[in-house]
C-alpha positions, -999 to 999 in steps of 0.1 A, spaced: -206 -390 437 -212 -416 410 -184 -438 423 -202 -438 458 -234 -449 443 -218 -477 423 -199 -489 454 -231 -487 475 -249 -507 449 -221 -533 449 -223 -535 487 -261 -540 486 -257 -569 461 -239 -589 488 -270 -587 510 -293 -605 487 -286 -642 490 -303 -675 498 -293 -708 512 -257 -711 524 -249 -675 516 -278 -664 538 -258 -673 569 -232 -649 556 -257 -620 552 -249 -605 585 -212 -604 578 -217 -589 544 -241 -563 558 -214 -553 583 -189 -550 555 -213 -528 535 -208 -499 560 -171 -503 556 -175 -504 519 -194 -470 521 -164 -455 538 -139 -469 514 -160 -457 485 -162 -422 499 -124 -421 502 -120 -434 467 -144 -408 453 -126 -380 472 -93 -393 457 -107 -393 422 -120 -358 426 -85 -346 437 -69 -365 408 -91 -350 381 -72 -317 378 -39 -335 375 -53 -359 349 -68 -330 330 -34 -312 330 -17 -342 316 -43 -346 289 -38 -309 279 -1 -315 276 -6 -344 252 -12 -335 216 -45 -351 205 -44 -360 168 -68 -379 145 -52 -402 120 -56 -378 92 -40 -350 112 -11 -373 122 -6 -382 85 -5 -345 75 20 -338 102 42 -367 92 43 -355 56 55 -321 69 82 -333 92 95 -365 76 131 -363 66 128 -393 43 100 -375 24 121 -343 23 150 -362 8 126 -377 -19 113 -342 -26 149 -329 -31 157 -357 -54 125 -350 -74 134 -313 -78 169 -323 -89 156 -346 -116 131 -320 -127 159 -295 -132 180 -320 -151 150 -328 -173 144 -291 -180 181 -287 -188 181 -314 -215 152 -296 -233 177 -270 -245 203 -294 -260 194 -284 -295 200 -247 -290 233 -233 -302 263 -232 -279 278 -197 -278 312 -193 -261 338 -165 -257 374 -174 -257 400 -147 -248 437 -153 -250 465 -129 -241 496 -139 -262 533 -131 -260 549 -145 -291 579 -143 -315 577 -147 -353 606 -152 -377 603 -149 -415 628 -158 -442 625 -140 -476 648 -152 -504 659 -124 -529 660 -147 -559 671 -129 -590 676 -97 -570 704 -113 -550 732 -96 -570 716 -62 -565 712 -69 -528 749 -79 -525 758 -46 -541 741 -29 -512 754 -53 -486 721 -72 -482 724 -109 -478 699 -134 -491 676 -146 -477 662 -117 -458 653 -125 -422 626 -107 -402 619 -113 -365 590 -99 -345 583 -102 -307 550 -88 -295 520 -92 -271 484 -95 -284 449 -99 -270 428 -124 -289 390 -124 -280 370 -147 -303 332 -153 -302 324 -189 -313 289 -204 -320 282 -242 -326 247 -255 -336 243 -293 -337 224 -305 -367 228 -343 -364 242 -362 -334 234 -397 -343 204 -398 -319 224 -387 -288 203 -356 -280 169 -373 -281 183 -403 -262 197 -380 -235 163 -362 -232 145 -395 -229 169 -407 -202 163 -375 -182 125 -378 -186 127 -414 -174 148 -404 -144 122 -378 -135 94 -404 -136 116 -427 -115 121 -399 -89 84 -392 -88 76 -429 -83 103 -430 -56 86 -401 -38 52 -418 -41 66 -450 -27 82 -432 2 48 -416 10 31 -450 9 57 -465 32 52 -436 57 15 -442 58 20 -479 66 46 -469 93 22 -444 108 -6 -470 109 16 -494 129 27 -467 153 -6 -448 156 -28 -478 161 -1 -497 179 -4 -471 206 -42 -476 206 -37 -513 209 -13 -508 238 -38 -485 255 -65 -511 251 -43 -539 265 -33 -516 294 -70 -510 302 -78 -547 301 -48 -556 323 -57 -529 348 -93 -542 351 -80 -578 355 -56 -567 382 -83 -548 400 -106 -577 397 -79 -601 411 -74 -578 440 -111 -577 447 -113 -615 444 -84 -619 468 -101 -596 493 -133 -617 490 -113 -649 494 -96 -637 525 -129 -626 540 -144 -660 533 -114 -677 549 -118 -657 581 -154 -668 582 -145 -704 575 -161 -707 540 -128 -707 520 -96 -728 524 -61 -714 527 -53 -730 493 -80 -709 476 -65 -678 492 -30 -687 480 -44 -693 445 -59 -658 446 -26 -643 458 -7 -660 429 -33 -648 404 -31 -613 418 7 -612 415 5 -626 380 -20 -599 370 2 -572 385 31 -584 364 10 -584 333 -2 -549 341 33 -536 345 43 -552 312 13 -536 295 22 -503 310 58 -505 297 45 -516 263 22 -486 262 50 -462 271 72 -477 244 44 -474 218 38 -438 228 74 -429 225 77 -445 191 47 -425 178 60 -392 193 94 -398 177 79 -407 143 59 -374 143 89 -354 156 68 -344 186 85 -330 218 56 -343 239 33 -373 240 7 -377 212 -28 -390 220 -45 -409 192 -82 -401 190 -90 -423 160 -98 -457 175 -90 -491 162 -116 -500 136 -128 -528 113 -150 -526 82 -175 -555 86 -176 -563 48 -148 -573 25 -130 -543 9 -129 -560 -25 -118 -590 -44 -83 -603 -45 -83 -599 -83 -93 -563 -81 -65 -555 -57 -40 -574 -78 -49 -555 -109 -46 -522 -91 -12 -531 -76 2 -541 -110 -10 -508 -125 -2 -483 -96 25 -497 -74 52 -470 -73 80 -496 -73 68 -509 -107 67 -474 -120 102 -468 -108 115 -500 -124 97 -491 -157 114 -458 -156 147 -476 -150 141 -498 -180 134 -466 -201 167 -451 -188 186 -482 -198 171 -482 -233 181 -445 -237 216 -455 -225 218 -480 -253 209 -454 -279 234 -429 -264 262 -455 -267 251 -464 -303 253 -427 -312 290 -427 -306 295 -449 -337 278 -423 -359 290 -390 -374 281 -356 -360 271 -327 -382 271 -291 -369 271 -255 -380 297 -231 -366 307 -195 -367 335 -173 -353 338 -135 -349 370 -116 -340 361 -90 -313 395 -71 -315 408 -70 -350 435 -45 -341 455 -72 -325 447 -98 -351 476 -120 -364 483 -123 -401 465 -156 -403 435 -147 -382 401 -141 -399 377 -113 -391 348 -137 -391 340 -171 -404 310 -195 -406 304 -229 -421 293 -265 -416 314 -292 -399 315 -330 -399 330 -351 -371 335 -388 -372 356 -408 -347 373 -437 -365 393 -451 -335 387 -446 -298 401 -462 -267 367 -464 -251 359 -497 -270 325 -484 -281 310 -518 -291 316 -531 -256 300 -499 -242 269 -507 -262 269 -543 -250 271 -532 -214 242 -508 -219 221 -536 -233 229 -559 -204 218 -531 -180 185 -529 -199 180 -567 -196 187 -564 -159 161 -537 -155 135 -558 -174 142 -589 -153 139 -569 -121 106 -555 -133 92 -590 -140 105 -602 -106 89 -573 -88 56 -579 -105 56 -615 -93 66 -605 -58 38 -579 -57 13 -606 -67 25 -627 -38 24 -597 -14 -11 -587 -24 -24 -622 -19 -8 -624 16 -20 -590 26 -55 -597 14 -57 -630 32 -43 -614 64 -70 -587 61 -98 -612 57 -84 -633 86 -83 -604 109 -118 -592 99 -133 -626 105 -115 -631 138 -127 -598 150 -163 -605 142 -161 -640 157 -146 -626 189 -176 -603 195 -197 -633 207 -168 -648 226 -164 -616 247 -201 -616 256 -199 -653 266 -168 -646 286 -185 -617 305 -215 -639 312 -192 -668 324 -174 -644 348 -206 -632 362 -219 -667 368 -186 -679 383 -186 -649 407 -221 -657 418 -213 -694 422 -182 -686 442 -203 -664 466 -227 -692 469 -199 -717 475 -207 -736 443 -174 -729 425 -138 -725 434 -115 -695 435 -96 -710 405 -129 -710 385 -133 -673 391 -97 -665 382 -99 -685 350 -131 -668 340 -116 -633 346 -84 -642 328 -105 -656 299 -124 -624 296 -93 -603 296 -76 -625 270 -107 -623 247 -107 -585 250 -70 -582 242 -74 -607 213 -103 -587 200 -83 -555 200 -53 -572 185 -75 -585 157 -86 -549 150 -50 -538 150 -40 -566 126 -69 -555 103 -56 -519 103 -20 -530 95 -31 -555 68 -53 -529 52 -25 -503 51 -2 -529 36 -27 -539 10 -34 -503 0 4 -496 -1 9 -525 -25 -19 -511 -47 -5 -475 -46 -37 -464 -28 -25 -455 7 -42 -421 5 -76 -440 6 -69 -453 42 -90 -424 56 -119 -435 35 -120 -469 53 -118 -452 87 -149 -433 78 -167 -464 65 -158 -485 96 -188 -500 113 -169 -515 142 -146 -496 165 -126 -505 196 -122 -478 222 -100 -481 253 -119 -488 285 -145 -505 263 
């Protein structure tokens, strides 16, 4: 019934006129009754359409931005891969903590052997000859034996290889943790683009729909005035062209909205559509100084933490290679578990201290050390380059954020002026004081200002997400949503 009252009010508006439009009063009063009929039919159609619209709304999954972010962290395969890598590095780091413990091994060999012994008789040779025994005596034994031996080795000095390996594993763990954090930051920025991109598409679709409906209404008015002799054929054709153009823009906006909705649903691994309920927003004040964001980025950016960990790994690699030029000292022990099968030369047990030093190796150990140092220099250079690139990125993101914020605030007054201009142009057209082209330009100007206003809010959200990502603070995006003092809703 509200739609009927609005339509009736619109029809009554046409009856109040003076001057030239007064001669058209009778025609407009006749059309008011027809408008009542059309309004009643439109209201009935809307009533019948409400259940279907409600059903579609129920099928869509309505999510706030925080809820969408929680879902993305649960379903993201990229984050799952980063988690698996982090667990692997944690296990490797835990494994290196036991490198100083003794290594105990059991070696079991089953032998089939033959042993030949020669025993010269010496001064007893003449006696042996008397009994037919030749010198030397020869003994031959062929047998099978089981030789289980328990061996223990405890490293005492490895030239720094063990602490270097532990440091490398710890650095790899820090790198994996930084990689996981970086992936989480990237996902937040991707979600901002997809989530608020759909909100922008909804806003653009709403504006294009209103422009199209307004152009249709303007065409109907122009055709009515042409029949009564108050509008030219050229003005009607201008209205037709504008109506067709607005229809094309509406269809394009509809397709863009569908594409944005599909992108968000796929990102969240949703089987059905997702309805964003957090609107586009802008915080009217500056979020902070460029210097503050730059300092935060240089301290917290996950990529820098990852590169620092890579530098530490490379340094540990240099120490590992240098350890190969040093001797190794160790304790060892052996115990025979089956003495009954022991050979003549086998011991029952043994323990002692050992020293191992490699004099010559085909690995070319000096070049291995040189290569490890070059890798460390590469990591350090990459770290310095990343720091510079992050400074550039923060400056660009901060300026993009400020530009979007200022554009949004300035467009507030532009929209109000565009609305007032459209109202005046429509009144002037009814009075015969302006052309059809003036009305169309005014309507298109209002639509363009509203779309630009929404786009500025979207640019603000994206720039804010990028700025927080560079500073390693993507988790704070929700705080800015709650602090927002400007919001852009569809159908606004």
